[in-house]
C-alpha positions in Angstrom: -8.5 48.6 33.7 -5.0 48.5 35.4 -7.0 48.2 39.2 -3.2 48.7 40.5 -2.8 52.3 39.0 -2.4 54.9 41.3 -4.9 57.6 42.5 -4.9 61.0 43.0 -7.3 62.5 45.3 -9.0 65.9 44.3 -10.1 68.5 46.7 -12.1 71.8 46.6 -8.9 73.8 45.6 -8.3 71.7 42.5 -8.2 73.4 39.5 -10.5 70.9 37.8 -12.8 70.0 40.7 -16.4 71.7 40.3 -17.7 72.0 43.8 -16.1 68.8 45.2 -15.3 68.6 48.9 -13.0 66.1 49.8 -20.0 49.0 69.0 -20.3 46.7 71.5 -18.3 49.6 73.5 -16.7 47.3 75.7 -14.1 46.2 73.5 -11.1 48.1 73.8 -8.4 49.4 71.3 -6.2 46.8 73.2 -8.4 44.1 72.3 -8.9 45.4 68.6 -5.4 45.1 68.2 -5.2 41.2 69.2 -8.1 40.8 66.6 -7.2 37.5 64.9 -7.9 36.2 61.4 -8.6 32.4 60.8 -6.1 32.5 57.7 -4.3 35.9 57.0 -2.8 36.7 53.6 0.5 36.7 53.2 2.2 39.7 51.6 2.5 37.7 48.5 -1.0 37.0 48.4 -2.1 40.4 48.7 0.4 41.8 46.4 -1.5 39.4 44.0 -4.7 40.5 44.9 -3.6 44.3 44.7 -4.4 45.0 48.4 -2.0 47.2 50.1 0.0 46.7 53.3 2.1 49.3 55.2 5.4 47.5 53.9 4.3 47.1 50.0 6.7 48.3 47.4 4.5 50.6 45.5 4.9 52.7 48.9 3.3 55.7 46.6 0.1 53.6 46.3 0.2 52.9 49.9 0.7 56.5 50.7 -2.0 57.8 48.4 -4.6 55.5 50.4 -3.4 56.8 53.6 -3.7 60.6 52.3 -7.8 59.5 51.4 -8.0 57.9 54.8 -6.4 60.8 56.5 -8.7 63.3 54.5 -11.7 61.5 55.7 -10.7 61.2 59.5 -10.2 64.9 59.3 -13.7 65.3 57.8 -15.3 62.8 60.2 -13.5 64.7 63.3 -12.1 61.2 64.3 -15.5 59.7 64.6 -16.5 56.3 63.6 -18.5 57.1 60.4 -20.0 55.0 57.0 -18.0 55.9 53.8 -19.8 55.2 50.8 -17.3 54.3 47.8 -19.1 54.5 44.4 -17.9 55.5 41.0 -19.3 57.3 38.1 -19.9 54.1 35.9 -19.5 50.2 36.3 -15.8 49.4 36.1 -13.8 52.4 37.5 -12.5 50.7 40.0 -14.7 51.3 43.1 -14.3 47.9 44.6 -10.3 48.3 44.5 -10.5 51.9 46.1 -13.2 50.2 48.6 -11.0 47.5 49.5 -7.8 49.3 50.0 -9.3 52.7 51.7 -10.9 49.7 54.4 -7.2 48.3 54.5 -5.7 51.8 55.4 -7.9 52.1 58.1 -7.2 48.9 59.6 -3.5 50.1 59.5 -4.0 51.4 62.7 -3.8 48.8 65.7 -6.2 50.6 67.9 -9.1 50.4 65.0 -10.8 48.2 62.4 -12.7 48.6 59.4 -15.8 46.6 58.3 -16.1 46.2 54.1 -19.7 45.9 52.9 -20.4 44.8 49.4 -23.7 46.8 48.6 -23.3 46.4 45.0 -26.0 43.6 45.3 -26.2 43.0 41.5 -23.0 43.1 40.5 -20.4 42.1 43.1 -17.1 41.8 42.8 -15.4 41.7 45.9 -14.5 38.1 45.7 -12.0 38.9 43.5 -10.0 40.0 46.4 -11.4 37.6 48.9 -12.6 34.4 47.2 -16.2 33.2 47.8 -16.1 31.2 50.8 -18.6 33.0 52.4 -22.1 31.5 53.4 -24.3 34.1 53.5 -24.5 38.0 53.4 -26.9 41.0 53.0 -29.5 39.7 51.0 -29.9 36.8 53.4 -30.3 38.9 56.2 -32.5 41.0 55.1 -34.6 38.1 54.0 -34.7 36.3 57.3 -35.9 38.5 60.7 -34.2 35.7 62.7 -30.7 36.0 61.3 -28.4 37.8 63.5 -25.4 40.5 62.4 -22.9 38.0 63.5 -23.9 35.5 61.1 -22.9 38.3 58.0 -19.5 39.6 59.4 -16.6 37.4 58.1 -12.7 37.6 59.0 -11.4 39.3 55.7 -7.7 37.7 55.4 -6.2 41.4 56.4 -6.0 42.1 60.1 -8.4 44.2 61.7 -10.4 44.2 58.7 -13.7 42.5 58.5 -16.2 41.8 55.6 -19.9 41.6 54.6 -20.6 40.2 51.4 -23.7 40.8 49.3 -25.4 37.5 49.6 -27.1 35.4 46.8 -27.3 37.6 43.7 -30.1 40.0 43.1 -31.6 41.5 40.2 -33.6 44.0 42.8 -30.8 45.5 44.6 -32.9 48.8 45.1 -35.7 47.1 46.8 -33.5 45.2 49.5 -31.4 48.9 49.8 -34.7 50.7 50.4 -35.8 48.5 53.3 -36.7 49.5 56.9 -34.5 46.6 58.2 -31.2 47.7 56.4 -31.8 51.1 57.8 -31.7 49.6 61.3 -28.9 46.9 60.2 -26.4 50.2 59.7 -27.5 51.9 62.4 -26.7 48.9 64.4 -23.2 48.3 62.8 -22.4 52.0 63.5 -23.2 51.6 67.4 -21.3 48.2 67.8 -17.8 49.6 67.7 -16.5 52.9 68.6 -13.5 52.4 66.9 -14.7 50.9 63.6 -14.7 52.7 60.3 -17.1 51.2 57.8 -16.5 51.0 54.1 -19.5 50.9 51.6 -18.7 49.4 48.2 -21.5 50.6 46.5 -23.3 50.7 43.0 -21.9 52.8 40.4 -24.2 56.4 40.3 -25.3 55.4 36.5 -27.5 53.0 38.6 -29.3 56.0 40.6 -32.0 53.8 42.2 -29.5 51.6 44.0 -27.0 54.3 44.3 -29.2 56.9 46.0 -30.5 54.2 48.5 -26.8 53.6 49.7 -26.4 57.7 50.0 -29.1 57.9 52.2 -27.3 55.0 54.7 -23.9 56.7 54.4 -22.5 59.5 56.2 -19.6 60.8 53.6 -19.4 59.7 50.0 -16.4 59.2 47.9 -16.7 59.2 43.9 -14.6 57.3 41.7 -14.0 58.9 38.2 -11.6 56.6 35.7 -8.3 58.5 34.5 -8.5 60.1 31.2 -12.3 58.8 30.3 -14.1 61.9 31.5 -14.3 65.5 31.5 -14.7 68.3 34.1 -18.1 68.6 33.1 -19.0 65.1 33.2 -17.5 65.4 37.0 -19.9 68.1 38.0 -22.7 66.1 36.7 -22.1 63.2 38.2 -21.8 64.7 42.0 -24.5 67.2 41.1 -27.2 65.0 43.0 -25.2 64.0 45.9 -25.8 66.0 49.2 -22.9 68.6 49.7 -22.7 67.8 53.2 -21.8 64.3 52.4 -19.6 64.6 49.2 -16.0 64.1 50.6 -14.3 63.9 47.6 -13.3 62.7 44.0 -10.8 60.2 43.2 -9.3 59.5 39.9 -8.1 56.5 39.6 -5.1 54.8 37.2 -3.8 58.2 37.1 0.1 57.7 35.6 1.5 60.2 38.2 0.4 61.2 41.6 0.1 65.2 41.7 0.6 66.7 44.9 -2.9 68.9 45.2 -3.7 67.9 48.9 
């Protein structure tokens, strides 16, 4: 899949979209703007890793993610929210969208984003950020003495923080249904009032795990692969998502961006 392809955001007015809608509180916006990376990626590295940045030559792609970010900000009424990015099937590009949506939120010097790898059984964020992380969500959930600070890492992108999945687990739904992860997410939301939390989630084709993440998030974005699904298939895929949470469907790898927003 060409993960550097364009994206097309569908909203409820789109003809082919059936019923789809698109805190440590003492930390000030000024302090957020000064948050430093241990090692910040160069523009060349971001290009290679397919991570957007404001001056990127592919301005159409950058603007597509800005549009998606702005729609979510409007939907959330400016409040910090938890956003689930999932796909209809594995390999549709949910991680690509989650990474770059988090990067787009971090464009604003007064805000930060936190990318959480919730695809515990099939993580792919290492393709973007490498593997130099000691512990993650699964480790936190197994160890009650571990603190949130121990699983939050700098990402190489200004104002974007990362929580990795941790050790591989074939029992993702059990981890994601625990009481400890609900408390974990609630604490993340209260920790900073200018931080947007993006969950790179399991696909809808893994309903047990995907539904657990749905319960943890305020808004849900579904990724559909261009040219591989029909409108009826999209409708069936989103039928189980609560209408108040469904924020939109993104068509990944569409050759041309259509102005439908």
